C-alpha positions in Angstrom: 77.2 91.1 75.2 77.4 94.6 73.7 80.0 97.0 75.1 78.9 99.8 72.8 76.3 101.9 74.6 77.0 100.1 77.9 77.5 101.8 81.3 80.4 100.4 83.2 82.1 100.7 86.6 85.7 99.8 87.2 87.1 99.6 90.8 90.7 100.8 91.2 90.5 102.6 87.9 93.0 105.3 88.5 96.1 103.3 87.5 97.4 100.0 86.1 95.0 97.4 84.9 92.0 99.4 86.2 92.9 102.4 84.1 93.5 100.1 81.1 90.1 98.5 81.6 88.4 102.0 81.7 90.2 103.1 78.5 89.3 99.9 76.7 85.7 100.2 77.6 85.6 103.8 76.2 87.4 102.7 73.0 84.8 100.0 72.6 82.0 102.5 72.8 80.8 102.4 76.4 78.5 105.3 77.0 79.7 106.0 80.5 82.5 104.6 82.7 82.6 105.1 86.4 86.2 105.2 87.8 85.5 103.9 91.3 88.4 104.7 93.6 89.0 105.6 97.2 90.2 109.1 96.2 88.3 110.6 93.2 91.0 113.3 92.9 93.4 110.6 91.7 91.4 110.1 88.5 92.8 112.3 85.8 91.1 110.8 82.7 88.6 113.3 81.4 86.6 110.6 79.7 85.5 108.8 82.9 83.3 109.7 85.8 85.2 109.6 89.1 83.2 107.9 91.9 84.3 107.4 95.5 84.3 103.7 96.5 86.4 101.9 99.1 85.9 98.2 98.6 86.6 97.6 102.3 83.9 100.0 103.5 80.3 98.8 103.2 78.8 102.3 103.6 81.1 103.5 100.7 79.9 100.7 98.5 76.3 101.3 99.3 76.7 105.0 98.5 78.4 104.2 95.2 75.7 101.7 94.2 73.1 104.4 94.9 74.9 106.8 92.5 75.7 104.3 89.8 72.3 102.6 89.5 72.6 102.6 85.7 75.5 100.2 85.3 75.4 97.2 83.0 79.1 96.1 83.4 81.0 95.9 86.7 84.7 95.2 86.8 86.2 94.2 90.2 89.8 95.2 89.7 90.8 96.8 93.0 93.5 94.7 94.7 96.5 94.6 96.9 99.6 92.3 97.1 99.9 91.6 100.8 103.5 90.6 100.3 104.5 91.8 103.7 103.3 88.5 105.3 106.1 85.9 105.3 105.3 82.2 105.2 106.9 81.1 108.6 107.4 84.3 110.6 106.0 87.8 111.3 102.5 89.2 111.5 99.6 88.3 109.4 98.6 91.9 108.7 99.4 91.9 105.0 97.6 88.6 104.3 94.5 89.8 106.2 94.5 93.0 104.2 94.8 91.1 101.0 91.9 88.9 101.9 89.9 91.9 103.0 90.4 93.8 99.7 90.8 91.0 97.1 88.2 88.5 98.4 85.8 90.3 100.7 86.0 93.5 98.7 85.1 91.8 95.5 82.3 89.9 97.3 80.9 93.1 98.8 80.9 95.0 95.5 79.2 92.0 93.7 76.5 91.8 96.4 75.8 95.5 96.0 75.7 95.6 92.2 74.1 92.3 91.3 70.6 93.6 91.8 71.4 96.6 89.7 72.7 94.4 86.9 69.6 92.3 87.1 67.4 95.4 86.9 69.3 96.6 83.9 69.0 93.4 81.9 71.7 91.1 83.4 74.9 92.6 82.0 78.3 91.4 83.1 80.5 91.1 86.2 84.2 90.8 85.7 86.7 89.8 88.4 90.4 90.4 88.0 92.1 87.3 89.3 95.6 85.9 88.8 97.4 82.7 87.9 98.3 82.8 91.6 94.7 81.6 92.1 96.1 78.2 91.1 99.8 78.4 92.0 101.1 79.8 95.2 104.7 80.5 96.2 106.4 80.8 99.6 107.2 84.5 98.7 103.5 85.6 98.6 101.3 83.1 100.4 98.8 85.7 101.5 98.2 87.2 98.1 97.8 83.7 96.5 95.4 82.6 99.1 93.2 85.7 98.6 93.2 85.1 94.8 92.3 81.4 95.3 89.4 82.5 97.5 88.4 85.1 94.8 88.5 82.4 92.1 86.2 80.2 94.2 83.9 83.2 94.8 83.9 83.9 91.0 82.6 80.4 90.4 79.9 80.8 93.0 78.9 84.1 91.4 78.8 82.6 88.0 76.4 80.0 89.1 74.4 82.2 91.4 73.9 85.0 88.9 73.2 82.8 85.8 69.5 83.0 86.4 69.4 86.8 86.2 71.3 86.7 82.9 74.6 88.1 84.2 77.8 87.0 82.5 80.5 86.4 85.1 84.1 86.5 83.8 87.2 85.5 85.6 90.4 87.1 84.2 93.7 85.4 85.0 97.2 86.7 84.2 100.7 86.2 85.5 102.9 89.2 85.9 101.5 92.4 84.4 103.4 95.7 83.9 102.0 97.5 86.9 103.2 98.8 90.3 102.1 95.6 91.9 104.7 93.6 90.0 107.5 96.2 90.0 109.5 94.1 92.4 110.3 91.4 89.8 112.2 91.3 86.4 110.2 88.3 85.2 108.5 88.5 81.8 105.3 90.6 81.9 102.4 91.4 79.7 100.9 94.9 79.3 97.8 96.1 81.2 96.4 97.0 77.8 96.7 93.4 76.6 94.8 92.2 79.7 92.1 94.8 79.1 91.7 94.1 75.4 91.4 90.3 75.9 88.8 91.0 78.5 86.8 93.1 76.1 86.9 90.3 73.6 85.6 87.8 76.2 82.7 90.2 77.0 81.9 90.6 73.3 81.8 86.8 72.8 80.2 85.8 76.1 83.2 83.9 77.4 83.4 83.3 81.1 87.2 83.1 81.4 90.3 84.9 80.2 93.7 83.3 80.3 95.8 86.4 79.3 99.2 84.9 78.9 101.1 81.6 78.3 101.9 81.3 82.0 98.2 81.3 82.9 97.3 78.8 80.2 100.2 76.5 81.4 99.2 76.6 85.0 95.5 76.1 84.3 96.4 73.0 82.2 98.5 71.6 85.0 95.8 71.6 87.6 95.0 68.0 86.8 98.6 66.9 87.3 99.8 65.3 90.5 100.4 67.6 93.5 103.9 69.0 93.4 104.2 69.1 89.6 106.2 72.2 88.7 104.3 74.8 86.8 104.1 78.4 85.9 104.8 81.0 88.5 
């Protein structure tokens, strides 16, 4: 699909990968980019249009969809880690919040904007996933479960929106240089790299982005016997 002249919306666009997505869209010629965030005052980029949107609030999503009825690309980037939930002890609050934002939030935004994309010719829906969609760890079971659910949702959306001509893209990456991964010294790729690879996928109508070697390795290992060490 064409990015030049498109009108895009990016959730969680005030920092990290979301901000990189917004900048990449502008650099590829998008006519307008809505930076959809809980607090529009947090958006400092003069080239984007701040838009209030909380992915956990249906009224907020409905209001944003009413204001951004011209979009042709929607990027579901808003997400949380939920690392506060331990595997064998403590409360499930962090895991529930991760599921609410990463899974149900993505689903709610997709529901609200799918009819808009259809009206505007199909366009594209991009979901920012993770290699944790395929490989969990005891350190962050809640986050990984939410990303696995989001991956499943992405597949359902790809099939469900095919008839209206919407390209659905799942973007997978390991550790990216953002606040979310500040806790680890593991090798990371830049948010700009993730964004640019995603733009290339949109331009060439590819439904999946494997942004780093870790993601490619873990995806390839899915057919191996359970328990085979891989990736993250």
